[in-house]
DONUDO-99413 format. One line per field, with one value per residue (C-alpha): residue number from 0; residue in one letter; x, y, z. Coordinates in steps of 0.05 Angstrom, whole numbers, plus 5000, padded with zeros to 4 digits. Example, Ala and Ser with C-alpha at 12.3 -4.5 7.8 and 13.67 -1.06 7.14 Angstrom:
BEGIN
resi: 0,1
resn: A,S
xx: 5246,5273
yy: 4910,4979
zz: 5156,5143
// end
This chain:
BEGIN
resi: 0,1,2,3,4,5,6,7,8,9,10,11,12,13,14,15,16,17,18,19,20,21,22,23,24,25,26,27,28,29,30,31,32,33,34,35,36,37,38,39,40,41,42,43,44,45,46,47,48,49,50,51,52,53,54,55,56,57,58,59,60,61,62,63,64,65,66,67,68,69,70,71,72,73,74,75,76,77,78,79,80,81,82,83,84,85,86,87,88,89,90,91,92,93,94,95,96,97,98,99,100,101,102,103,104,105,106,107,108,109,110,111,112,113,114,115,116,117,118,119,120,121,122,123,124,125,126,127,128,129,130,131,132,133,134,135,136,137,138,139,140,141,142,143
resn: M,T,E,G,V,V,S,A,S,P,S,A,S,V,R,Q,V,A,E,L,M,R,E,R,N,V,G,S,V,V,L,V,D,E,E,D,G,T,L,A,G,F,V,T,D,R,D,L,A,I,G,A,L,T,D,G,R,D,P,G,D,P,V,A,A,H,A,S,S,P,V,V,T,G,E,P,G,M,N,V,E,E,A,A,E,L,M,V,R,H,G,I,R,R,L,P,I,L,D,G,G,R,L,T,G,I,V,T,L,D,D,L,A,V,R,T,G,D,L,E,L,A,A,H,M,T,A,Q,I,T,R,A,A,L,P,G,F,Y,F,H,D,R,G,G
xx: 5524,5547,5589,5590,5522,5502,5472,5447,5419,5343,5346,5378,5334,5299,5342,5407,5389,5367,5434,5471,5434,5455,5528,5535,5492,5446,5371,5366,5395,5394,5378,5422,5413,5476,5474,5467,5479,5411,5372,5320,5291,5301,5287,5287,5289,5218,5198,5226,5198,5128,5121,5159,5166,5101,5061,5090,5126,5186,5252,5281,5236,5270,5276,5253,5181,5186,5224,5200,5206,5217,5269,5270,5341,5383,5445,5514,5507,5444,5447,5420,5354,5340,5354,5311,5253,5256,5256,5196,5157,5164,5158,5226,5281,5337,5356,5403,5450,5465,5521,5510,5464,5515,5501,5552,5522,5460,5434,5395,5359,5419,5465,5423,5422,5497,5512,5467,5479,5405,5372,5307,5307,5315,5258,5214,5230,5215,5146,5132,5154,5112,5052,5063,5069,5009,4954,4894,4934,4945,5015,5033,5099,5133,5159,5154
yy: 6055,6077,6140,6161,6193,6221,6290,6346,6416,6422,6468,6414,6390,6323,6305,6324,6282,6223,6227,6231,6168,6132,6155,6137,6074,6094,6093,6156,6225,6269,6341,6389,6464,6495,6556,6525,6450,6429,6371,6398,6332,6261,6234,6164,6136,6114,6186,6209,6152,6154,6226,6266,6228,6191,6254,6286,6339,6375,6339,6409,6423,6428,6360,6388,6386,6309,6299,6274,6327,6332,6278,6225,6219,6179,6192,6160,6129,6090,6015,5970,5956,6031,6046,5987,6007,6079,6056,6010,6062,6113,6064,6082,6039,6090,6130,6189,6198,6267,6284,6353,6372,6350,6292,6238,6174,6133,6067,6023,5957,5925,5954,5924,5856,5856,5882,5831,5776,5765,5766,5744,5808,5850,5812,5821,5895,5904,5872,5916,5979,5961,5950,6018,6051,6016,6010,5969,5920,5848,5820,5748,5738,5672,5639,5694
zz: 1349,1281,1287,1214,1209,1141,1149,1104,1110,1115,1055,1011,0955,0954,0894,0930,0991,0948,0911,0978,1002,0938,0942,1016,1011,1068,1078,1121,1131,1192,1176,1216,1218,1189,1236,1304,1292,1320,1291,1244,1220,1198,1128,1101,1031,1042,1060,0994,0952,0982,1004,0953,0888,0882,0898,0836,0875,0848,0866,0874,0934,1002,1036,1103,1078,1077,1142,1209,1263,1322,1321,1376,1401,1450,1491,1488,1557,1541,1546,1491,1527,1537,1463,1441,1486,1461,1389,1400,1440,1384,1326,1296,1265,1274,1335,1327,1387,1415,1462,1492,1435,1382,1334,1348,1320,1304,1330,1281,1287,1252,1305,1360,1326,1316,1387,1421,1370,1374,1305,1337,1380,1317,1283,1344,1348,1275,1285,1345,1309,1248,1293,1325,1256,1225,1278,1257,1216,1237,1235,1249,1286,1274,1336,1385
// end
């Protein structure tokens, strides 16, 4: 799990969040409600590039309009297999971790590959997640 999660307010602009991603060198930001600390959404660089910028929308628009919600989350006590299964089942590459409703970290495919030392597992999960996200497309897995 990566503990340093980059977050922003749901009212932040698309431009602000894109700049935050660039500054922090991350591909995703968790949107956290400023008033009660609850997760309000999850936005990726792809969401911004495909959903916001290529549609000709105003980069000053609130980022929440381009975020996934509700957010699939995990718990600190989960083992690697549980986290991986949850990610595959929901077709996600990043899993925010909540402890008592508070954002404490995030698990990514890279984290799983490093933790297990199994790059083949990460490649297999990526293929499964891609299949879940793009039904009807044929993907050829090499070796597995």
